[in-house]
C-alpha positions as CSV (number, residue, x, y, z in Angstrom):
1,M,-8.7,-1.5,11.5
2,K,-5.9,-0.7,9.2
3,I,-2.7,-2.7,8.6
4,I,0.1,-0.9,6.8
5,N,3.2,-2.2,5.1
6,K,5.6,0.6,6.2
7,R,8.7,-1.1,4.7
8,A,7.2,-0.9,1.2
9,F,7.1,2.9,1.4
10,Y,10.7,3.0,2.5
11,D,12.2,0.5,0.0
12,F,10.1,1.4,-3.0
13,E,8.8,4.4,-4.9
14,I,5.0,3.9,-5.3
15,L,3.8,5.0,-8.8
16,E,0.2,3.9,-8.8
17,T,-2.2,2.4,-6.4
18,Y,-5.2,0.0,-6.9
19,E,-7.9,-1.1,-4.5
20,T,-8.6,-4.9,-4.6
21,G,-10.8,-7.3,-2.9
22,I,-9.2,-10.4,-1.2
23,V,-10.6,-13.9,-1.0
24,L,-10.4,-15.2,2.6
25,N,-11.9,-18.0,4.7
26,G,-14.3,-17.2,7.6
27,A,-11.7,-17.5,10.4
28,E,-9.2,-15.4,8.4
29,V,-11.7,-12.6,8.1
30,K,-12.1,-12.5,11.8
31,S,-8.4,-12.6,12.4
32,V,-7.8,-9.7,9.9
33,R,-10.5,-7.6,11.5
34,G,-8.8,-8.1,14.8
35,G,-5.6,-6.7,13.3
36,R,-3.7,-10.0,13.2
37,M,-2.1,-9.8,9.7
38,S,1.4,-9.0,8.6
39,L,2.3,-7.7,5.1
40,E,6.1,-7.7,5.7
41,G,7.8,-9.6,2.9
42,A,4.6,-10.0,0.9
43,F,4.3,-9.4,-2.8
44,V,1.7,-9.6,-5.5
45,R,2.1,-11.9,-8.5
46,I,0.0,-12.1,-11.7
47,I,-0.4,-15.7,-12.9
48,G,-2.3,-16.1,-16.1
49,S,-5.2,-13.7,-15.9
50,E,-5.5,-13.8,-12.1
51,V,-3.7,-11.8,-9.3
52,Y,-2.5,-13.5,-6.1
53,L,-1.1,-12.2,-2.8
54,V,1.9,-14.3,-1.9
55,N,3.7,-14.6,1.5
56,A,1.3,-12.4,3.5
57,Q,0.8,-13.9,7.0
58,I,-2.6,-14.0,8.6
59,F,-2.3,-15.4,12.1
60,P,-4.7,-18.1,13.2
61,Y,-7.9,-17.0,14.8
62,A,-7.9,-18.0,18.5
63,Y,-11.4,-19.5,18.5
64,A,-11.1,-21.4,15.2
65,R,-9.9,-25.0,14.5
66,P,-6.2,-24.8,13.7
67,E,-6.0,-28.2,11.8
68,G,-4.5,-27.8,8.4
69,Y,-4.3,-24.0,8.5
70,D,-1.4,-22.4,6.6
71,P,-0.9,-18.8,7.7
72,K,1.2,-17.9,4.6
73,R,-0.9,-19.5,1.9
74,T,-1.4,-17.7,-1.4
75,R,-4.6,-15.7,-1.6
76,K,-6.5,-14.6,-4.7
77,L,-7.1,-10.9,-5.2
78,L,-10.1,-9.5,-7.1
79,L,-9.5,-6.9,-9.8
80,H,-11.2,-6.0,-13.1
81,K,-9.9,-7.7,-16.2
82,R,-8.9,-4.4,-17.8
83,E,-6.9,-3.5,-14.6
84,I,-5.1,-6.8,-14.7
85,I,-4.2,-6.3,-18.4
86,S,-2.9,-2.8,-17.7
87,L,-0.8,-4.0,-14.8
88,K,0.7,-6.8,-16.8
89,T,1.8,-4.4,-19.6
90,K,3.2,-1.9,-17.1
91,M,5.2,-4.5,-15.2
92,G,6.7,-6.1,-18.3
93,S,7.9,-2.9,-19.9
94,A,9.5,-0.9,-17.1
95,G,10.8,-3.5,-14.5
96,L,8.2,-2.6,-11.9
97,T,6.8,-4.7,-9.2
98,L,3.4,-5.0,-7.3
99,L,3.4,-4.7,-3.5
100,P,0.6,-4.8,-0.9
101,L,0.5,-1.4,0.8
102,E,-2.3,-1.7,3.3
103,C,-5.4,-3.7,4.3
104,Y,-8.5,-2.1,5.7
105,N,-12.3,-2.3,6.1
106,S,-14.5,-0.7,3.5
107,Q,-18.0,-0.9,4.9
108,S,-18.3,-4.6,5.5
109,F,-15.6,-5.7,3.1
110,L,-11.9,-6.2,3.5
111,K,-9.9,-4.4,0.9
112,L,-6.2,-4.5,0.0
113,K,-4.5,-1.6,-1.5
114,I,-1.7,-2.7,-3.8
115,G,0.9,-0.4,-5.5
116,L,2.9,-0.5,-8.7
117,A,6.4,0.3,-7.4
118,R,10.0,0.8,-8.5
119,G,12.7,-0.2,-6.1
120,R,14.9,2.5,-4.5
121,K,18.7,2.3,-4.5
122,Q,20.5,2.6,-1.1
123,Y,21.7,6.1,-1.8
124,E,18.1,7.2,-2.6
125,K,16.9,5.8,0.8
126,R,19.7,7.8,2.6
127,E,18.7,11.0,0.7
128,K,15.1,10.5,1.7
129,L,16.0,10.1,5.4
130,K,18.3,13.2,5.3
131,K,15.5,15.4,3.7
132,K,13.0,14.1,6.3
133,A,15.4,15.0,9.2
134,I,16.0,18.5,7.7
135,V,12.3,19.2,7.4
136,R,11.8,18.0,11.0
137,D,14.5,20.3,12.2
138,I,13.1,23.3,10.4
139,E,9.6,22.6,11.7
140,R,11.0,22.3,15.3
141,A,12.9,25.6,14.9
142,L,9.8,27.4,13.6
143,K,7.7,26.0,16.3
144,S,10.0,27.1,19.1
145,K,10.2,30.8,17.9
146,P,7.4,33.0,19.3
């Protein structure tokens, strides 16, 4: 099971990545293991000395009680204190942001990979698509030649 935020890789340039734990309820764990999570539009915020995942949607588990369940609630992330301090200083100085990149199983734990990212301008996105198309055309041409 691996849930990837593809839009983050398109809209942002990822500078560093960190592996974090995520605090979930029992029904949320089962739902995420079933692949029913969306990271579209989600972001990571540092409040005080704690890190939170905001606006990530975990859809309700089919066999759990749905009363009072908020699929987009704010969830706490687990990082070492030195990592949080380092992230705070990097974000404050260079105008960077934290994004969730992917959620996956690591043994019996659910992990969330977050990335320190810088936003791309529109022209940078177009350039990236052009380069990708050129590389694809070259590979196709090389593959077709005997």
